[in-house]
Phi, psi and omega in degrees: 000316181293324182282328185259336184081000180278098185261359188304310182295318180292320177299320181295331181259013181250127176287150182298340180273357185278100179296320177302314181300312178303319182297314182287328176296316178297317179299315180298318179295320180295317179301315180293315182299322182277358180070027181271167178241133180249131176225155176089205177065031175299130186244132175243128182232136178229124178291122179272315183207142174246152182234161176293157178301133177283118183296330181284313184265338182080010181259156174254111179280144175228139169260128187232127172280129183235133170239129183228129178288164178297158180225160181214139173246125181244133181281175185295343177270000179089005179272143178288118181269331181200149177221139172240144179280159173301149187214140172232142178183181180250132177235150171261122177251127178249123183248147176222179177239129179223125181053045178063020178235143174291138177225151175276121180267330179188153174221123179223149174296145181229140175291145176298142179293000000 
């Protein structure tokens, strides 16, 4: 999505309350609008633990181990506009169901237990 600017599939699986989702969709659109090139950031995710549906919020929380390679954004003049380092960590992914489809309600960094 970041490399192509094609956010349609991610938007379809993102709940309107997902701030993380909004952020990456905006970033992808900005990269395309500015004529920049995005490379890297290959992501590997492994579900560590699943939890029962939260009766109050209606979401299913998942703890996910994530490894992400470094990434780079290069502007149209060939200058490096941004770089992110490789990263490993634990995230909480909250999933819900909307119109009979799974949607991402939120993704946040989580401290190791």
